[in-house]
N, C-alpha and C positions, 0 to 999 in steps of 0.2 A: 504494500500500500504506500502510495506517496504520502509524504508528510509535509504539509504546508505549515511552516512554523509561524508565518505572519498572517495577520488578519487583513484581508483586502476589503476596503470599505468604499462606500459611495462618495463621489465628489460633493463638496459643499456642506457635508454634514458633520458636525461635531457637537459635543455635549455642552449644555449651558452651564456657565460658571460665573461666580461673582467677580473673579479676578480678571476676566478676559476683556472687559469693556474699557478700553483705554486708547487714547490717541486717535483723533480724527484729522482729516485734512490731507492725507497722503493722496496724491493724484494717481488715478488709474484711467487710462484711455478707454473710453466706452467701447469703441470698436475693436480694440486689440486686447481687451480684458481677458485674462486667462483664469478660468475658474480653478481654484486649488484642488488638488487631489487630497482625499482624506488620508490621514496618517494610518499606519498599520496598528497603532496601539489605541487603547481607550483614551478618552479625553484627558489632557494634561494641562496643568497651569500654563499660562501664556509664556512664562519665562523658561519653561522646560520643553515647550512644543518644538518638535523637529521641523526643519524647513520642509514645506510641502512642495511636491513637484507634480505638475499637471502632465497627463499623458500627451505626448506630441500628437498633433493632428496629421495623420498620414495623408499623402496625396492619393486621391481616388484614381484608380486605373481607368475608370470610365465614368463620364459625367451622367448624372440622372437628369436628362434633359426632358423638357416638356414645354408645351405652348404657353405663352403668357396668358394669364387669366384662366387657366385650367380650373374647372369647378370640382371641388371635393365635397361630396355629400357626407356629412359627418353626424352619425348617431352616437355622439360621445358626450359624456358629462360625468357628474358625480352625484348619483343617488336622488336627485330631486330637480324639479323645474327651476328652483332658485340657483342651482349650482351647475348650470349648463354653460354652453358657449355664448348664449344670448341673454339679454336682460329679461328677467321675469317681470310680469306686470306688478306683482306684489312688491318687488324690490324697487322697480323704477317709478311706480306711481304715474303721475302725470309727466314725468321727466325728471331725471336726477343728474345734477351737475357734479362731476367728480374733480379730484385734485388736478387733473390735466386740463381743466377748463372747458371740457366738452360736456354737452348735455346729451344723455342717453335715454332712449325711450324703450318701452317694451318691444322686444323683437330685434333690437339692435345688437350686433355683436359686441361683446365686452372688450375693453381696451386691449387685453392680451391678444385676442384673436383678430382684432383690427390690425395689430402690429404684425401678427403672423402673415396675414394677407399681404401686407406691405413688404415684409422681408422676403417672402417666397414668391411674390407676384402670382398669387393664386386667388381664387374666389371661393369662399366657404358658404355652403348651403347647410344651415343647421336643421338636422332631422331628428334631434334628440327628443325622446318622449318623456324624459324626466324620471326614469325608473332607476332602481338599483342596477348594478352591473349585470347580475344574473337575469333579472327580468327584462332589461333592455335588450340583451342578446336574444332572449326567448321571443320577444316581440318581433324581431327582424329575421330570425333564423329561417323562416319559410319565405322570406321576400328579400333575400340578400342582394338581388340585382338592383334594389332601389337605394342602396347605400354603398359608400366606398370605404368608410372606416366605422367601426362599431365598438361600443363598450362591451365588456364581458368579463366574467370571472376567468382567471388564468386556466382553471380546469376545463371550462367549457370551450374557451378559445383553442386550447390544445386538443381537446377531444374532436372538435369540428375541423381543426386544422389537419388532423390525421385523415379526415374524410375528404380533404380537398376544398372545404368550404371557406377556409381562411388561408390567406397567402403565407407561405413560408418565407419570412423575411431573412432567414439565415442564408438563403440563396443569393442575397444581394448585399451581403456585408462588405464585399470589396468596393461596392459603390456607395457605401455609407461610412465614410472615414471616421466621423466623430463617434458614432455608435460602436463601430468596430474597435476603435481605440479605447473606448470606455470599457467594453467587455474584456479586452485584453488586459487592461489595468485592474480589472475587478473579476477574476475568474469565478469566484463563488456566485456572482450574479449570473454569469453565463451558465453555470451549473443549475441554478434554480429555474432558469427559463427554458432549458433544453426540453423540447417536447418529444423528441425521438432520438434514442441513443445510438441508432444505426446511422441515421442521416445527419444528426446534429441540428435538426429543424428547430426554428424559433417561430412561434405563431402569434406572439403579442409583444408589444413594447412594455417593459416593466414599469411599475409605478412604485415610488418610494416616498412614504411620508416620514422622511428621515431614515437613516440606516446606521448600523453599528453604534447605537446609542440607546440609552434606557428610554422606555416608553411610559409606562405607568409607574406610580410610586405612592406610598402611603402619605397622607396629609393629615395634620393634626392642628387643633387650636392650641398654639404654643402658650398663649397667655393662661389658658386653663391649667395646663400642666404646671406652669410656674406658680400659680396661686396655690395649688395643692401641695407641691413638694419642696419649694424653696424657702430658705430662711432658717434662722436660729430657733431653737426651742421646739415645742410641740405645736401642731396645727390645732387651731380652735375655730369654732363656728357657733353662732347663736342658734342655728337651726340646721338640721340635716335629716336625711331619710335613712332607713336601714337598708343594708344590702339584702338581696334575695337569698333564699336558702341555696347553698352552694350545690352546683351540679357538675361544673367543669373540674376535671382532675388534672394533676400536673403532667406536663409534657416534658419539661426539662428534668434533670436529675434532682433527687431529694437529698443527696449527700455527695461528697467528693468535691472536686474542683474542675472547672472548665476554663481554659485559656482562650482569649479572644483578641485578635488583632484589631485595633481601632486607629483612626487618624487622631493625632493630637488635637487638643481643643483649638490651637491656633492654626491648624491645618498644615503644619510644616513637615510632618513626618509621621511614621507609623510607630505605635508602641503596643505592647502586649499587656492586657489587664486580665484579672482573674475573677471569675464568678465563684465565690467560696461558699458552697452549700454546707460545708461542715460548720462554718462560723455562723451562717445566717439561716440555714434551713431553706426550704423552697417556699416562696411567699404564698403560692396557691395552697400548698399543703397546710401552712400555718393558718391561713384565713379559713380554710375548710374546717379545720379542727375547731375554730372558734364559732363556726356556724353563722347565722344571720347577725350582723353587727351594725352598729350605727356608723355613719359616714365619717365622723371624726376619728373613731377608733381605727377604721380601715385605713385612713390616710396616715395615721401615726404608725401603724404596723408596716406600711409600705416604706415610709421614711426610714424607720429603724432597719428594715431589711436592706435597703440600698446602702446605708452607712456600713453595715456589717459585711454584706456580701462583697462589696467593692473596697473594703478596708479604708473608707473615707475618701476614696479617689474623687468622687464628685463634690465633696465638701457640702456647702450649704446650697449649691446650685444643682440639686438632685435632678432637676428637670432635664439636665443634659444627658442623663441616661437615655432619654427618649428623643429629645429635640436638638441636642448639641452636635457639633462636628464630630465629637468623640462618643456618640451614642452607641450603645451595645445591647439594646432591649431585645427581649425574646417574647414568645407567645404567652408564657406564664406571667411575666412582668406586665405585659399589656393587659391581660385579663384582670390582674390586681388593680391596675390603673383605671380600667373601665369601671370596675366596681366602685372605686373612689369617685369617679366622675359622676356616675348615675346616682350615687347616694348623696351628692353635694350640689344639687342644682341651685340652691339658695345662694351659695357662695359664688357660683360660676356665672349664673345668668339672672339671678334674682327671681326665679320662678320655682315651682315645685317639681318640674320634670325637665330632663335633658336626655337626649338620645346618644348612645355610645357610638357604634359603627353604623353608618347608613350608606345607601347607594345614591348616585346622582338622580336617578329617575326610578322610583319604586315600581312603576307600571310598565317599564320598558325592559324586556328580557336582555336586550343588548347591553344594558347598564347593570342589571341585576347579576349577570354572570361575573362582574368584577368581584363580587363577594366570594365566589368560588375560586377565582384567580388568587385573591388575597389569601385564602386558606392554603393554597399551595405554598406560598411564601412563608406563612406562619409555621407550617409543619413539614417543610422540606420535601414536597411532592413535585416531581417533574411531570411535564405534559399538560398541566392545567392552563398554561399560557403559551402553548406551542404555536409555531408559525403555521402548522398544518394540522387540522383536526386536534387530536390529543396525543400526537406522536412525539416520541423522544428516543434518543439512543441510550442504551444501557452501557455499562463499562466494557462489556465484551463486544460492542459494536452492533448488537442486535437491535432491531427496531421494536419499540414497545408502545403500548396504547394505555394511557392513564385510565381509560374506562374499564380496562381489564386488570387493573392493579388494585388489590384489596386495600392497599394503603391509602388510595385516593378516597375511598369511602370512609375509612377511619378518620381522615382529616375532616370530612364533612360531619361525622359524628361529633367531633370536638367542636365544630362550629355550631352544631345544633345544641350542644350543652351550653355554649356561650349565649345562644339565643334564648334558651330556657331561663337563663338568669336575667333576662330583660336587657342584655347588653348590646343587642342589635335592634335597630329602630323598629318602632311599632308598625309603621307602614310597609317596611320590607317584609315583615312577618304576615301582614294582612293587607292585601291590595284590593279588597272587595269594593272599596269606593272608587277604584280606578284612578286615583289621583296621586300625584307626587307631592310630598311635603317638602317645603323649601327650608330645610334645616339650617343651612348656612345663612341664608338671608334673614331668617327669623331668630338667629342667635340661639338655636335650640339643638344643635348637633355638634359632636366632638370630632369625628374623623371619618374619612373614607379613603378608598383606593382608586386613583383616577389620574388624569393628565394634569401636569403641573401648571402649564400656561393658562389653560382655560379656567381652572378652578381657583387659582390664586389671583385672578382678576378682581375678585371680591375685596381684595385688600386696597384697591385704588379708592381714594377718597370720593371720587365721583359716583361710586356705586352706593354710597350711604348705607353700607352694611355694618362695618365695624367701627366702634368708638376708638379713641386714642388709646394705644397700648394693646389693643386686641389684634391678633394676626393669625392667619391660617396659612400654614407653611408645609412644604414637603419635608419629610424626615427620612432618616436612614431606613433601609429595608431591614427586617428583623434577622436576628441570629436564629438559625435552626440547624438540625442535624441532617445534612444532605448526604445521601449514599453515593458518593462519587468514586467509590472503589477503594478508599482508604479504610483501614481496618476499623470496624465499628461505626463508620460514618465520620463525617467531618463537621464539627460545629463551626459554622461560618455564615457570612452573609452572601447570598446568591440571588440574583434576579433572573427569571426566565423571560421577563418583559423586555425583550431586546429587539430592536427594529431591524427588519430585513425587507426583502421584496414583498410587497403587498399581494393580496389575492385577486386584485382586479388589474385590468390592463386594456389596451386598445389594439384591435386587430384590423387587418385590411381584408375586405370582402373580395373573395375570388370572383364571384359573379358580378360584383359591382365594377371591377376594373378590367374584366375579361375583354380582350381585344382592344383595349385602350391604354397604350403605353403612357400617354400623357397623365392619365389618372393614377396609374400604378407608380410612375416615377415621382409624381407630386406627393403621393401618400408616403412613399419611402423617404423622400426629401424632408417631409414634415417631421418624421420620427428622427431622422439623422440630425436635423436642425435643433431639436429639443435637447440633444446631447452635446451640442457645440457650446463653447464658452458663453456666447451671447444668448443662445437659446436657453441655457440652464438658468441664467439670470432672469430672463423674461418669464419662464415658466414658474418662477417662484415669486419674484418681485413685481411682475407686470412691466409695462413699458418704462422707458427712461424718464418720462414725465413724472413718475411716482418715486424716483430716486433722486437723492441730493447730488448735485453736480457742482464742480468748480466753474469759474468763469470761462475756462477753456473747454468745457464740456466733459472733462474727465470726472469719474465718480469721486465723491467724498466717501471716505471709508472709515471703518472703526476696526479695532483689533479684536478678532473673534477667535479664541483659541490659538493665538499666535499667527493668524492669517488675516490679512486685510480684506474685509468684505464691504460691499456697498452699504451705505447708510440710507434709510428711507427719508424722503423729503419731509420737511416740517408739516406741509399741508397734508401729506399722506398720513402722518401720525395723528394729526388732529382729526382727520376724516375717519380714521379707523375707530377712534373713540366715539365720535359723534354718531356714526352709522352702525357700528357693530360692538359698541361698549368694550372696545379693546380686544375683542376676540379676533386674532389674526386670521385664523383659518376661515371663519365665516366671512370676514371682509374680503379676503383674497378670492374665495370661491364665488361669492355672491355678487361682488362689484367688479373686481379686476378680471376675473376669469382665469386666474392663475391657480396653481396647485390642484388642478383637476386630474392630472396624471403626470407621468414622467418623474422628475426628481425634485422634491421639495427641500429647499435649504432651511436649516434651523436658524440661520443668521437673521432672517427677517423676523421670525417668531421671537427670537431672543430680544430683539429691540422692543417688542410689544409686551414683554413680561414685566410685571411689577417688581419693585425693589425686593419685596418680600419673596416673590416667586423666584427671583434670581438667587436670593440668599440660600433657600433650601436646596434648590437644584445645584447650586455651587458646592454645597457640602457633599452631595451625592456624587457629583462629577469628580470632585477631588478624591473621594474614597475609591471610585472606580480607577482613577489614574494611579493611585498608590497601591492598588491591588487588594484593598480590604472589602470591596464588593466584587464578587466574581460573576460571570455571565456566560451564556453560550457564545462560542466563537463562530464567526462566519468563515470557517475553513474546515478542512479535514484534519482533525487533531489527533495527537498521539493517544490521548484518553478520549474515546468516543463520547463519553458521558458529557463532555463539554462542547460537543459539536451541535450546531443549530440544524434542525431538520429543514431541508429545502421547502420553500413555500409551496412548490408544485413538484410532484413526482411524475415521471413520464409513463403513466399507465396507458395501456392500449384501449381501443374502443371496446374490445371484448372484456377486458378487465373492468373498465368503467361500467359497462352494462351489468356485470356481475356485482360490483360494489353497490350500484344503485338499487339492487334487490334487497340489500340490508337496510331497509328503510328506517329502522330505529337509530342507525348510526350515521345517516346522511345529514347534510346541513340543516334540513328541516325536520329532522327526526327528534328523538327523545333527549338528545344532548345538544340541542340547537343553541347557537349564540346569536341568532338573529332577533330583530326587534320584537316580532310578534310570536316568537317561538316558545318552547318549553325546554327546561333544562333539569334533568333529574338530580344533578349535583345541587343545584339551587333548591329544588324541592326537598332534598334531604336536610339542608341547612334549616329550612322552615319547619318541616314536619317529621324528620327522622325517616326511618325505613317504612314508608307508606306504600311503596310500589309492591304489588303482588309478586312473590317469589324473590324479593330482595330484602330479606329480613335481617341480614347482617352483611359485613364487608365481604366475606368470602362468597356468600350467595349472590351478592350483587355483581361481583366481578365474573363469577361463573355464568350467570345468566347472560351477560353480554357476550362472553366468549363462546358459550355452547348453544344458546338458544337464539341469539340475535345476530349470528354470523360473524362475531368478533374474530374468531380464529381465522376464518377464511378471508375476511377483510384485511387482517394484518399480514397474512401470507401474500396477498396480492400486492400490498404496499411494499412489502419486503422484496418481492421479485423486482418491482420497479426500481427500488433503491439500489439493489445489487447491479442492475443494468446501468444505472447512472454512475455508480462507483467504478464499474469497469470502463465506461466511457471516459471518466475523469482520469483514471490511471493510464489509459491508452493515449491520451492527448500529449 
């Protein structure tokens, strides 16, 4: 097996850090701007970042020529009518004037796509129906002669590509110098989009919402932790509630010592600290022995435990165990903290109730499954946040399915125990009213697991959510025992939430361009342009009118992870807050028409993240850089357990037909992560083992494996992976 020792990552994408934003004004020529290649290592402080080199643009042996004004019929967009190529009536209203000074009306192409027409000298006819990628493709698959490019899931585009319905763009790589250079510089991407391991076919242009970067992370009300845990002497309160009768049992040891590597409080280096259970006991075990206790007693038990377990390491700022750069919290400590939070609402928000862990949208399965993903991080379970289905690699290199692993269900048992204590939000547990409670906005929720940029926007004063001193911030991922092949497992921080190729993309319709080289070449040119330096900026930032420039037309830049990146114009920044409340993704997709596909740079998003958002993300990025948070690698690794599963595996039509018969395991089956779907892991968190025939962890895993086609599903996926690995080794 080949060993790729370095991680090859996407251009333009690096992790967000508090230390990176420095120095504006360096001139970059707009037309000659070279997008930086991502480094091979996780995000590092700016001072340590290696010099980045962009892959050279190779000279194309044959030009993709086409007639000026060639029309491309594009059924492409991102999941709704608001996020297509053209202005939606709801967004544009009677006409919307953007930061470029142009007024756009419903049906007008958005600025990014106006610029694409100009750069490529083509005409775009927007045919997008406003569906999700899967549904958009399904709408057109019987009428492919009516479109030239179409959105679809990577799996569907590959499946239909094998049938000749979608063009194999791999045949044209020599005529696509930018795309080819990008794939050569990023071989793991090439591996993830290979649709046929015999021909090396590629049936879609990949989409990246960031890559080689952490995606979701835990977020907490920092001020609440500080109120409960910090200070001299004992915690006191005039009023509190009692904790519920204990249900959750310890996950971490109850005796002995566990050593954990953490980043120093000042972020300068790594140090090793000890969880001393001999000295302090296990906090959950001690609380459970005490039974239902009042909130003040619970807080003082946790304070005493922190002091003894860490031998005074955190001093009077005990909150740093959870929210500091040197945080080292685990599932048991979190449960103890949640008990304290829920029992002390009078101190924390002046009411009689507060919710512990919540999801962003209680009535949206796409958000509810974040609770299941968080369970994986709390209890060291691979596959619950996989890039494909629930697949992961074991230490022996074999492909595994978390749905067929009893340990996955045991993790949900633990989450159900947490829920039974009232530590998971009321509305997550009961969605009968079909509504989502706005816990953050109403000062009634403590934490959830989600995206940093969008959720920390609430810290901006314009949102009128938090009072002075209150803040909601990303915190370190928890310490857990991960079975990475080390004897007895490895107590460490690991995140499976690692960005790679997304599951959606754009393909070229064979019927649409059949017999018309102008259309074919224009479509290929569009994809190639998107991976050129100028195209990559356009597809993330929008046109130059939305970017700050110097008097000579060069970009004004800021230092982002050691690389100069364009700075957005002041008018763009103001407009983003005015029209999208600071949500970069909504603004870019709904107004600019950027980030709909291809490569999204985190550099724009970073500029739109609040100071609090950058603080928490900076802690995490620094920990990744210093190696105290580990993650899947976008490479074929010596220890396969650390290898990221490709987003798409090259299953054949016959294999896909067989996989589709295992309806409980498909995207719309019993483990769905779609908006309107159902997820049995989530159901178990809420109600325990309520599914017939799934009365315990072993029975649940066996039902999937033996009755729902799990063994056959995994065998088919394994065959596809083995072919892909052989293809990789032969290259």
